N, C-alpha and C positions, 0 to 999 in steps of 0.2 A: 780591368783596363782593356785597351783595344787589342785585339788579336788579329793577325794578318789573315785576310781571306785568301781563297785560291787565286793564284796569279792570273791577272787578266780579267777578273770578275769585276763588274761594275753594277751600280744600281740603276734602275730604270723604272718607267711607269708602265702600267699594264692593267689588266682586268683584275678586279678584286671581287671576291665572292663572300657575301655575308650569308651564313648558313643559319636559317631559322626553321625549326621543325624538320631538319634533315633535308631541306630543299635549297638548291643553289639559286640565289638571286643576285642581281647586279647591285653593287653599292657604289655610290659616287664618292669621290674624294671629299675629305672633310672641308677643304678649302682649296680653291684653284689659285694658288699664289704663284705668279710668274717668277722665273729665275731673275734675280736682280742683276742689273748691270754692274760688272766688277768695278767700273770706274766710279760708281756712285757710293761704294762702300767707304765710309770715312776712315781716315787714319786716326790712330789713337795712341797716346802715350800715358794713359791713365793707369797702366798696370806695372807693378814691380815684379820682375821675374824672380823665381826661387828655384826649387828643385824640380827635376824631371820626374814625373810620376809614372810614366810608362811610354812605350813606343809601339807602333804598329806599322802595317803596310802602307797606310795612307799618310800618317803623320805621327806627331808625338803629343803627349799631354803634359803640361807643366803646371806646377803650383804657383799661383800669382796672388798678389794683393791688389784689390781694387782701391785706388787712392781716394776715389770720391766717397765711397761709403765705408771704407776701411774694413773690408771683409776679405777673407781668403776665398779664392775661386779657382776652378780648374780651367785651364785654357788649352784648347786643342788647335794645333797649327798644322797646316798641310806641309808636307816635305817640299823643299825647293824644287827638286827634280820632278815631282808630281804637279807642282803648281804651274810648271811651264806647259802642261798639257791641258787644253781647253776642256776635254772630256772629264779629266780628273777634277778640275776646278768646279765644273758643273755638278759632278757627283758630290763633292764636298758641301756645296751650297744646298743641294737637295737633302743631304743628311741633316743639316741644321734645320731646314724648314720642316722636315718630317718630325724630328724630335721636338721642335718648338710647338707643334700642333697637339702633341700628346700630353695633355695636362692631367697627369695621374700621379698619385703619391709614390708609386713604384717606378716612375720614369723620371730621370734626372732633368730638372727644368733648365732651359736655355736662358741666359741673361742678355747676351750681346753678341753681335757679329760685326766684323770689320777687317781692316788690314793693318799690319804693324808698320813700323818705320821702313822696313825693307820691302814692303809691298806684299808680304805673305798673308794669305787668308787665315783667319782665326775665328773661333767663337768661344765664348766663356759660358760656364755652367756651374751649378752648385758643386762644391767639393764634397764628395761623400767618403766616409771612412768606415772601414770594417774589413771583413774577410770575404774573399770570393768563395763560392760553393766549392770550387776546385781545391782551394787551400784547406777548407774544412774537411772535405772527403779525404784528402791526403793525410791530414792529421788523424782522422778516424782509422784509416788503413794502417798507420804506423803505431798508434797507441792502443787500438783495440778497446778493451773494457775500461781503460784508463781515460777515455775521452770525457771532456767536461759535460755536465748535464745540459748546458745550453745547446749542445749539439746532439741531443737525443733524436731518435728517429721521429718521435712525435713532433718535436719542435721544427725539425727540418721539413716535415710534411706540411705543417701549417704555413711555413714560409713558401713552400712550393705552391700551395694554393694561391697565395698572393701573386706569385709570378704568373700563374695561369690567368688570373683575372686581369692583370696588366696587359698581357699579350692579347687576350680577347678584346680588351678596350681598344687596342691598336687596330685589330682586325675590323672592328666596327667603324673605324675611320679609314679603312682601306689601306692599311700599312701592314706589311708582313716583315717580321724581323729577319728571317732567313739565316740566322747564325746563333741559335739558342744553344747554349752549352754551359757547364758549370763555371767556366772562367768568366762568363758574361752575366753572372748573377752574384750580387753582393748582399751580405747580411751585416747590418750594423749592430752595435752593442746595445741599442735601446729598442730593438724590435724592427728597425728599418729593413726594408727589402727593396732592392733596386734591380731593374733589368738594364744592363749596360750595352753600349756599343751598337748603335743603330746605323752604323756606317754603311752597311750593304743592304739596308732595308729596301724592299720593293714597294714603291708607291703606286696606287691604282691609277689606271687610265681606262676610261670606258671604251676606248676604241681598239684595244688589242690585249692579248693575253700577257700575263706576266710569265716569262719563261726563265729557266735557270741560267741562260746566258746574260740575264739582266741582274742577277744576284748571286753572289758566291756563297761560301760556307766553309765549314771545317770538316775534313774527312773524319768519319766516325760518328758525326752528329748530323750530317747532311741526309736528307731524305733521298730515296732512290730516284725520284723524278728530278731532283736537282742535278744529280750526276748525269742523268740521261738528257738533260736540257729540255725537259718537257714542261708544259704549263704547270704552274704551282698555284696553290691556294692556301686556305687556312690549315688544311691537313698537313701541309709541309712543316709548319711550326709545331703541329701536334707530334710529328715524328721526333723533332728535336727535343721537345719536352719529354717524350717517352724515353729517349736515350738518356736524358739527364736524370729522370726518375729512376731508371735502372741503376745508374751509377750512385745515386743517393742511397738506394737500398742495399746494394751489394758492395759498395766501396771500390768498385772496379769498372772500367769502361765496358759498354755493350760490345764494341768491336775493338780488337787489339791487333797490332802488327804495323808493318810499314805503310806508307801512304797508299801504295798500289793495293796492298792486302786489305786495307780499310775500305777502299772503294769497292773492291770485289766482294767482300763479305757483306757490305751493305746491299749490293745488288742481288746477291744470292738470297738474302732475307730469311735465313733459318731461324725459326722462333726459339727464343731462349727464356726460360723461366728464371726470374731472379733467385728464387729459393733453391733452384738446382745449381746456379752459378755460385751461390754462397750458402751452402747447407748449414754452416755453423752460426748463421745469423737468424734472427727470428723474423721471418718474412711471411706474412699472412697470404693465404691463397687468393684473397680478393685483390691484394696488391699485385700478385702474379698476373691475374687476369687483366687488370688495368694496364699494366706495363706492356704486356704482350699485344694487346689490342692497339695501343698507341704506336707501337713500333712495327706494325704489320707492313710488309713490303708493298702490298697493294693498297693505294690510298683509299679505295672503296671499303676496305676492311677496318680502317681506323675510325676513331671518333670523327664525326663530321665537323665539329667545332671544338675549339679549346674549352668553351664553356661546358660541353658535354664531358670532357676529360675532368674538368674541375668538379662537376657535380658528382661524378662517379667516385672520385677521391673524397669529396666532402661527405658522401653517404657512408663511406667506410669509417671516416674519422668520427662521424656521429654515432657509430655503433652498429650500423646495419651490417649483417653478415649473410652471405649466400649459403644457406643451410645445405642445399643440394651439393654445392661445390665442396663444402667441408666434409659432408658424408663420403663423397667420392674420394677425397684425399685421405680420409680416415681408413677407408677400406683398402686403399693402396698400401698404406703403411702397415696395416694389420696383416696383409698378405706377405709383405716383406718380413715382418716379425715372425710369422709362422714358419717361413722357410729357414730363418736363422735358428729358431727354436729346435726344429728337427735336426739341424746340423749339430747343434750343441748337445743334444741328448744322445747322439751317437757316440760322443766321447772321443778320446784320442787327440791327435794333434789338431790345434785350432779350435777346440771346443770352448775354451775360455773366451776367446775373441768373439766367437759366434754368439755366445750368451750375452756378451756386452752389446753387440749389435742388435740382438733381439730385444733387449730391454730398451735401447734407444728408440727403436722403431715403434715399440708398444707405447712409449711415452708420447711420440708424435701422433700416433693414431688416436689416443685418448684425449690429447689436446684439441684435436679437431672435433671429436665426437666422444664425450665421456661415457656414453652408453653403448659404445660399439661392443657387441657381445663377443665377437671373435677375438678382439684385442684383449678383453677381460679374461677369456679362457686361456689365451696364451700367457698372460701375466701370471695367473694362478699356477699354470703348469711350470713356468720358470721358477716360481717360488717354492714349489712343493716336490718336484721331481728332479732327481739327479741324473747324471749321465749314465749310460749303460756300461761304459768303460772309463774308469778314472784316468785322467791325464797322467802320464809317467813323468816323475820328477827325479832328479839325481841329487844326492846330498853333496854339499861342497866338499872338496878334497884338498888336503895340503900335502905337498911332496917334499917337505924340508927334510934334510938328513937327520936321522935320529941321534939322540945324545948317547954317549957311551954308557953302557950298563955294567956296573961292577958287581957281578953276582951270578947266581944260577938262573938259567932261563926258566920262566914259568912253565910248569908242567902241563897246564891246561890250554896252552896256546896252540892253535892250529895254523901251521905255516905252510905257505905254498911257494916261498922263494927265499933265497938267502940274501936278497938285496937289503941294504940297510936303510930303507925308506918305509914310511907308514902313511896311511891316509886316515886322519883323525876326523871323527864326526862330531857335530855339535851336540849339546845336551839333549835337544829334541830328537835328534837322530839316534842317540844312544838309548834314549827311553824307548824309541820305536824298536831298536835292535833287541832290547831285553824282552820285549813282548813277543818276539818271534818264537814260534813253536818248532819250526824246522830250520835247521842250519844247512848251509851248503855242504856238499860231500867233501870230506877231509882230503886235502891235497897231500900227495906223497912226497912233496919236496922236503928236503932236509932243513932243520932250523938253522938260522944264521949263527955266526960266531958270537960268543958272549960279548965281545967288544962292540957289536953293532946293535945290541938290544936297546929299545927305547926305555927311558926312565919310567918306573912304575908310578901310577897315580897315588897321591896321598889320600884320596877320598874315594871309597867305594870301588866297585868293579868298573873297569874301563873296557870299552869295545873298540878294537882297532882292526884294520884289515890291511893286508899288504897290497901294494900298488900293482903287482903283476897278476896274481891269481884272484884278487878280491875275496879271498877266504877270510871268514871272520875269526878273530882271536879274542879270547876272553880270559882275563886273568884277575886274580884277587888283588886287593889293595895291599900295599906294603905294610 
């Protein structure tokens, strides 16, 4: 649905660049349709209004029924307070004309334009149903592995390829979307993919540049040149697609924070690898490279056209792999695994966690390059060599008061305290205690009173120790 652009942002005409073979060439608008006179727009009562589907900064979208052809349609109306401004009325009409010229399966077709009984401008278009990419990503973030198979990474990447082709189609007709984000991409239940909300699209004009004061955007997805109000071109939409791809892969936005923080972090332009932002997800290094190039702060470092972005992603989907990049990533993880292995073999505190991290890094290294010799050596070492110092573990203790013992104290017990508490060990610990060859030095403490002795075991010898001196006591069964 429509999302509000930055306050005060309007659409305008300007220079469009069609990038072929990496060169910038001027592209003429698809058609030079003049703004129609508002007085010539016919009034219409052919629509029955129903529910409100969504609202935005420019207007609202309603579900209606076209009485003439008896079909549901979506109607977008300009807000009354915006309709009073000639500039906003002209922008609304330009949005209709721009969207109507883009006859592509992934762009919602326009049916009609006119004024209602109150004189408000409207246009009708196909009603599309489904989930926005924003809703899908939110579900993936909340559900994790329980996400439905229809929203697997592979299927979402296939849909994203369709989005790229639709945006490239618009660029070839000198129209820039300027507000690409997950909320403006919809996926239907039968494979449909739509690019929504062309409300702030910048239409080409051969006589002047398109600058960011002629098209708004959403902080966090806007390209740096939009924020700086510099001339924009196809690479501006490449940035929005890159930010959307990052969120698709990681299930989290490229930039987070307040509005001011989003703008600042976009301008700083620190590169972020999706696999580093979401290490728990399976993100290939090729996707890292594609995403980082698309979201480069400098437009000259991005893909020159959306078609180039699409082709890079399509090559990955077809099975092409950058072997040099994968070997480099494998070496990186193998080095990390070696460092954790050395830490694990020293033993002591943290050795178990270090070994787990080493195995995890070895797995990543071998996933990128199954023949990585260093990773294989580390794996063999982890499987065959133990730590130099075993981690210290303490047996569980219980400090419940002992039961009264009516009888003579066992003569073989070694006591270090007269307190009536004992620390009983589990059967595994008792077996370990029986295997000991050296016992602690006998404590000189006096034995406790007979009334505080623990009840003897009914089976076999029992190993106990007092809570104060931790001296072992061994006594025969009753």
